[in-house]
C-alpha positions as CSV (number, residue, x, y, z in Angstrom):
1,M,-2.7,-11.1,45.5
2,F,-4.6,-11.6,42.3
3,K,-8.2,-12.9,42.0
4,I,-8.4,-15.7,39.5
5,T,-11.8,-15.4,37.6
6,K,-11.2,-17.6,34.6
7,K,-11.0,-21.4,34.3
8,I,-7.4,-22.2,33.3
9,S,-6.2,-25.4,31.7
10,L,-2.6,-26.2,31.5
11,T,-0.8,-26.2,28.2
12,L,2.5,-27.9,28.3
13,L,5.3,-25.4,27.8
14,L,9.0,-26.3,27.2
15,L,11.9,-24.1,26.5
16,F,13.0,-25.8,23.4
17,I,10.0,-25.5,21.2
18,T,9.2,-24.2,17.8
19,F,7.5,-22.0,15.2
20,S,5.5,-18.7,15.5
21,F,2.1,-19.1,17.1
22,S,-1.1,-18.9,15.3
23,G,-4.7,-20.4,16.7
24,C,-5.1,-23.3,19.0
25,M,-2.4,-22.3,21.5
26,G,-1.1,-25.8,21.8
27,I,2.5,-25.7,23.0
28,P,4.7,-28.4,21.4
29,F,7.7,-30.3,22.4
30,P,11.0,-29.8,20.5
31,G,10.6,-30.6,16.8
32,E,6.8,-30.0,16.8
33,T,5.0,-26.9,15.5
34,V,2.7,-24.2,16.9
35,S,-0.2,-22.7,15.1
36,N,-2.8,-20.3,16.3
37,G,-4.2,-18.5,13.3
38,G,-2.4,-15.2,14.0
39,K,-4.7,-14.2,16.8
40,A,-3.4,-12.9,20.1
41,P,-4.8,-14.7,23.2
42,E,-7.0,-12.8,25.6
43,R,-5.5,-11.4,28.8
44,N,-5.1,-13.8,31.6
45,D,-4.2,-13.3,35.3
46,S,-2.2,-16.6,35.2
47,Q,0.0,-15.6,32.3
48,G,3.0,-13.4,31.8
49,V,5.8,-12.5,34.2
50,F,5.5,-12.5,38.0
51,K,8.1,-11.1,40.4
52,T,8.8,-11.5,44.1
53,T,11.3,-9.5,46.1
54,D,10.8,-11.4,49.4
55,G,11.7,-14.9,48.4
56,G,8.2,-15.8,47.2
57,R,5.9,-14.6,50.0
58,T,4.3,-11.9,47.8
59,W,4.1,-11.5,44.0
60,E,3.6,-8.7,41.5
61,H,2.3,-9.2,37.9
62,K,4.8,-7.5,35.6
63,V,3.2,-7.4,32.1
64,T,3.2,-3.7,30.9
65,I,4.7,-3.2,27.4
66,E,5.6,0.4,26.6
67,G,3.6,2.0,23.9
68,S,1.5,-1.2,23.2
69,E,-2.1,-2.3,23.7
70,I,-0.8,-5.8,24.0
71,Q,0.5,-7.0,27.3
72,L,2.9,-9.8,28.3
73,D,-0.1,-11.8,29.6
74,Q,-1.2,-12.2,25.9
75,I,2.2,-13.5,24.6
76,I,3.7,-17.0,24.8
77,I,6.9,-16.7,26.7
78,G,9.5,-19.2,25.5
79,S,12.7,-18.2,27.4
80,M,14.1,-15.9,30.1
81,A,17.5,-14.5,30.9
82,I,18.8,-12.0,33.4
83,D,21.8,-9.7,33.0
84,P,24.5,-11.0,35.4
85,E,26.0,-7.5,35.7
86,N,22.8,-5.6,36.1
87,P,19.9,-7.7,37.4
88,S,17.3,-5.0,36.7
89,V,17.8,-6.0,33.0
90,L,16.0,-9.1,31.8
91,Y,15.3,-10.5,28.3
92,L,12.2,-12.5,27.3
93,G,12.1,-14.7,24.3
94,T,8.7,-15.5,22.8
95,F,7.1,-17.9,20.4
96,G,6.2,-15.9,17.4
97,D,6.6,-12.3,18.8
98,G,10.4,-11.8,19.0
99,M,12.2,-10.6,22.1
100,Y,11.3,-8.2,24.9
101,K,13.5,-6.4,27.4
102,T,13.1,-4.6,30.7
103,E,15.7,-2.3,32.3
104,N,13.7,-1.6,35.4
105,G,13.2,-5.0,37.0
106,G,10.0,-5.8,35.0
107,D,8.0,-2.6,35.8
108,S,7.8,-2.1,32.0
109,W,9.0,-4.0,28.9
110,R,9.7,-3.0,25.4
111,K,10.0,-5.0,22.2
112,V,13.6,-5.4,21.0
113,E,13.8,-3.7,17.6
114,D,16.9,-4.9,15.6
115,Q,18.6,-2.1,13.7
116,N,20.0,-4.7,11.3
117,G,16.6,-6.4,10.7
118,K,18.0,-9.9,11.5
119,M,15.8,-10.5,14.5
120,R,12.3,-10.5,13.0
121,G,9.3,-9.2,14.8
122,A,7.8,-12.6,14.5
123,S,10.8,-14.6,15.6
124,S,10.6,-17.5,18.0
125,I,13.3,-17.4,20.7
126,Y,14.1,-20.7,22.4
127,D,17.1,-19.7,24.5
128,I,19.0,-16.7,25.5
129,A,22.6,-16.4,26.9
130,V,24.1,-13.2,28.3
131,E,27.9,-13.1,28.7
132,S,29.1,-12.6,32.3
133,G,31.6,-9.8,32.5
134,N,30.5,-8.2,29.3
135,S,26.7,-8.2,29.2
136,N,26.6,-6.2,26.0
137,I,27.1,-9.6,24.3
138,I,23.9,-11.6,24.0
139,Y,23.1,-14.8,22.0
140,A,19.6,-15.8,21.0
141,A,18.6,-19.2,19.7
142,S,15.9,-18.2,17.2
143,L,13.7,-19.5,14.4
144,N,13.4,-16.8,11.7
145,D,11.3,-17.5,8.6
146,N,11.3,-21.2,9.6
147,R,15.1,-21.3,9.6
148,A,17.1,-21.8,12.8
149,V,19.5,-18.9,13.4
150,L,21.8,-18.1,16.3
151,L,21.6,-14.4,16.6
152,K,24.3,-12.4,18.4
153,S,24.3,-8.8,19.7
154,E,27.3,-6.8,20.9
155,D,25.3,-3.8,22.0
156,S,22.8,-5.1,24.5
157,G,20.3,-6.1,21.9
158,N,20.1,-2.9,19.8
159,S,21.4,-4.7,16.7
160,W,22.0,-8.3,15.8
161,I,24.0,-10.4,13.4
162,E,23.5,-14.0,12.2
163,S,26.2,-16.0,14.0
164,Y,25.1,-19.5,12.9
165,I,22.5,-20.6,10.4
166,S,21.1,-24.1,10.3
167,T,20.9,-26.0,7.0
168,E,17.6,-27.7,7.5
169,L,14.3,-25.8,7.6
170,G,12.1,-26.1,10.7
171,K,14.9,-27.6,12.9
172,Q,15.5,-25.0,15.6
173,I,18.5,-24.4,17.9
174,N,17.3,-25.6,21.3
175,R,20.1,-24.4,23.5
176,V,22.9,-21.8,23.6
177,Q,25.5,-21.7,26.5
178,I,28.6,-19.6,27.1
179,D,31.5,-21.6,28.5
180,P,31.6,-20.8,32.3
181,V,35.4,-20.3,32.3
182,R,36.4,-19.3,28.8
183,K,33.9,-16.6,27.7
184,N,35.0,-16.7,24.1
185,V,33.8,-20.3,23.8
186,V,30.1,-20.8,22.9
187,Y,28.1,-24.0,22.5
188,I,24.8,-24.7,20.8
189,G,22.6,-27.8,20.6
190,T,20.3,-28.1,17.6
191,E,17.2,-30.1,16.7
192,Q,19.2,-31.5,13.8
193,G,21.3,-33.4,16.4
194,G,24.3,-31.1,16.3
195,F,26.4,-30.2,19.3
196,I,28.5,-27.4,17.9
197,K,31.2,-25.1,19.3
198,S,32.7,-21.7,18.6
199,Q,36.0,-20.6,20.1
200,N,35.8,-17.0,19.0
201,R,32.4,-15.8,20.3
202,G,30.5,-17.2,17.4
203,N,32.5,-16.0,14.5
204,D,33.4,-19.6,13.4
205,W,31.9,-22.9,14.3
206,A,33.0,-26.5,14.4
207,E,31.2,-29.8,15.0
208,V,31.8,-31.5,18.4
209,Q,29.4,-34.3,17.8
210,W,26.3,-35.2,15.8
211,F,23.7,-37.3,17.6
212,T,21.0,-39.3,16.0
213,T,18.2,-37.2,17.5
214,G,18.0,-33.5,18.5
215,V,20.0,-32.0,21.3
216,K,17.6,-30.8,23.9
217,D,20.0,-29.6,26.6
218,F,23.6,-29.9,27.8
219,I,25.9,-28.9,30.6
220,V,29.6,-28.0,30.8
221,D,31.7,-28.8,33.9
222,F,32.8,-25.4,35.3
223,N,35.9,-26.9,36.8
224,N,37.0,-28.9,33.7
225,T,35.3,-27.7,30.6
226,K,36.2,-30.9,28.8
227,G,33.5,-32.6,30.9
228,I,30.2,-32.3,29.0
229,I,26.8,-34.1,29.4
230,V,24.3,-33.9,26.5
231,L,20.6,-34.7,26.7
232,T,19.0,-35.8,23.4
233,H,15.5,-37.0,22.6
234,D,16.5,-40.6,23.2
235,G,19.5,-40.6,25.7
236,V,22.1,-38.9,27.9
237,F,25.7,-38.9,26.8
238,K,28.9,-37.8,28.5
239,T,32.5,-36.9,27.4
240,T,35.5,-36.1,29.6
241,D,37.8,-34.9,26.8
242,G,35.5,-32.3,25.2
243,G,34.5,-34.7,22.5
244,A,38.0,-34.6,21.0
245,T,37.7,-38.0,19.3
246,K,34.0,-37.7,18.4
247,D,32.2,-41.0,18.7
248,Q,34.9,-42.7,20.8
249,S,34.8,-39.9,23.4
250,W,31.2,-40.3,24.4
251,T,29.8,-42.6,27.0
252,D,26.1,-43.5,26.8
253,L,24.6,-43.1,30.3
254,S,21.2,-44.1,29.2
255,K,21.3,-47.7,30.4
256,S,22.5,-46.9,33.8
257,I,19.9,-44.2,34.2
258,K,17.1,-46.6,33.0
259,D,18.2,-49.4,35.3
260,A,18.6,-47.2,38.4
261,L,15.4,-45.3,38.0
262,K,13.2,-48.0,36.4
263,I,12.2,-45.9,33.4
264,S,11.6,-46.7,29.7
265,T,13.5,-45.4,26.7
266,S,10.6,-43.1,25.8
267,T,11.1,-41.3,29.1
268,F,14.2,-39.5,27.7
269,D,12.1,-37.6,25.3
270,Q,10.1,-36.3,28.3
271,I,13.1,-35.2,30.3
272,S,13.1,-31.4,30.0
273,S,16.6,-30.4,31.2
274,V,19.9,-31.3,32.8
275,Q,21.6,-29.0,35.3
276,I,24.9,-29.1,37.1
277,D,25.3,-28.1,40.8
278,N,27.1,-24.7,40.8
279,Q,29.3,-25.8,43.7
280,N,30.0,-29.5,42.8
281,P,30.3,-30.5,39.1
282,L,29.9,-34.2,40.0
283,V,26.3,-33.5,41.0
284,V,24.0,-33.4,38.1
285,Y,20.2,-33.1,38.0
286,M,17.6,-34.1,35.4
287,T,14.0,-32.9,35.5
288,Y,11.1,-35.2,34.4
289,N,7.5,-34.2,35.0
290,N,7.3,-33.5,38.8
291,L,10.4,-35.5,39.5
292,I,14.1,-34.7,39.8
293,F,16.8,-37.3,39.1
294,V,20.2,-36.8,40.6
295,T,23.7,-38.3,40.3
296,R,26.4,-37.5,42.8
297,D,29.3,-39.2,41.0
298,G,29.2,-37.6,37.5
299,G,26.6,-40.0,36.1
300,V,27.7,-43.4,37.3
301,T,24.8,-43.9,39.7
302,W,21.4,-42.1,39.8
303,E,18.5,-41.7,42.3
304,T,15.3,-39.8,42.6
305,L,15.7,-36.6,44.7
306,K,13.1,-36.3,47.5
307,T,11.0,-33.2,47.0
308,I,7.6,-31.8,48.2
309,T,6.2,-31.2,44.7
310,P,2.6,-32.3,44.6
311,A,1.4,-35.0,42.3
312,L,-1.2,-32.7,40.7
313,T,-1.6,-29.0,40.1
314,S,-4.6,-26.9,41.1
315,S,-5.9,-27.6,37.5
316,K,-5.6,-31.4,38.1
317,E,-2.5,-31.8,35.9
318,T,0.9,-33.4,36.7
319,P,3.2,-30.4,37.5
320,K,6.2,-30.0,35.2
321,I,9.5,-29.0,36.7
322,K,11.1,-27.1,33.8
323,K,14.6,-26.6,35.2
324,I,16.5,-26.3,38.4
325,A,18.4,-23.1,39.2
326,F,21.1,-22.2,41.6
327,T,22.0,-18.8,43.0
328,N,25.0,-19.0,45.4
329,G,24.0,-21.9,47.7
330,T,20.2,-21.7,47.0
331,M,18.6,-24.3,44.9
332,Y,15.1,-23.6,43.5
333,Y,12.6,-24.5,40.8
334,G,9.0,-23.7,39.8
335,A,6.3,-26.4,39.5
336,G,2.5,-26.1,39.7
337,N,1.6,-22.7,41.2
338,A,4.6,-22.6,43.5
339,I,8.3,-21.9,43.9
340,Y,10.3,-24.5,45.8
341,R,13.6,-23.5,47.5
342,S,16.3,-25.5,49.3
343,E,19.3,-24.2,51.2
344,N,20.8,-27.7,51.7
345,K,20.9,-29.4,48.3
346,G,17.4,-30.8,48.5
347,Q,17.4,-32.3,51.9
348,T,14.6,-30.0,53.1
349,W,12.4,-27.6,51.1
350,S,10.2,-24.6,51.6
351,S,7.4,-23.6,49.1
352,F,5.7,-20.4,48.3
353,D,2.5,-20.1,46.3
354,I,2.3,-18.0,43.1
355,P,-1.1,-16.3,42.3
356,I,-1.8,-18.5,39.2
357,E,-3.5,-21.7,38.4
358,G,-1.6,-24.5,36.6
359,D,2.1,-24.9,36.1
360,V,4.8,-22.2,36.1
361,K,7.5,-22.9,33.6
362,Y,10.4,-20.4,33.6
363,T,12.3,-19.1,36.6
364,V,15.3,-16.7,36.9
365,S,16.8,-15.3,40.1
366,D,18.6,-12.1,40.8
367,P,22.3,-13.2,41.1
368,I,22.9,-10.6,43.8
369,N,19.7,-10.7,45.8
370,T,18.3,-14.3,45.9
371,S,15.0,-13.0,47.4
372,T,14.2,-11.5,44.0
373,I,12.8,-14.1,41.6
374,Y,11.0,-13.9,38.3
375,V,8.7,-16.5,36.9
376,G,7.1,-16.8,33.4
377,S,4.0,-18.7,32.5
378,F,1.5,-19.2,29.8
379,Y,-1.8,-21.1,29.9
380,E,-4.7,-21.7,27.6
381,T,-8.1,-20.3,28.6
382,T,-11.2,-22.4,28.1
383,D,-14.8,-21.6,28.6
């Protein structure tokens, strides 16, 4: 266990945020900016990467960077991804400090140095996707020199090329996802409002749909890849034909969600993610603060999932569920200073404390051994 000796105050942290960091450590929502004056934060026992190998009962702080005086507990972690073929390999995207990689399950990390110079040392990385079956191929949704770029590597991160470049400065790519069935198909969601698709591993791109506000997240039905749900800043939209006829293909689910859950339009901008059940594509989850919304009929009806997430964290803030994850039949998420797990689709839960104060944000699980879980967190320290 770790002794917490500093007073920690939660800084909201979302996967889809922006710009290299520089002074106040304020972590923005998509479309906002970060500034912190170029000064690295002090080390903090509640920041960085934590690992459990026994399902959450005990945790280790994994923050060592090879050949560096800076540690991961001084860096703002923006995204995490695990190699589906070799779960000892993980990638971390940061806000303003590029990408880091471990090949030994987090015991040590190294900064990814791009032989082509396309991934900048000060890049912000909002999302990472590793291709299942060929984990040499990696995609990184980045902001380089204030321009949104989807970077692609075909050699496990040693070198990168620019696969897609956004036309508008400061509007990042929020999400990248590889089609769960056809690995050559890649989707991205942009802060410009574009939901865009490649059918040849990022060599060429075509518009699927442009929305009026930025695309924060999306899911693709793993049984029928023409079934897609997109979360934007102001709504939730669904297509069952892959968006083939553009505007006519999309159904706005927003009204049914608002009516069922008694929420306002502004709530959609606070919903952080959508996630499909990995065993039943009709079951879809949305995360909002410490709540989980669920539909069991593909979006027709919605309800609030019963959880045991507390109303406040140890730092007296509302805990934020960043994203739900599934590994085999296990459903889990991080919120507050705990991991929550369910073996029966949320009917009952178990919880395991993490040695931090505040609100954990990123979670990834070993696809082979579900007892091994990594969490990433960042908090602002105050006097």
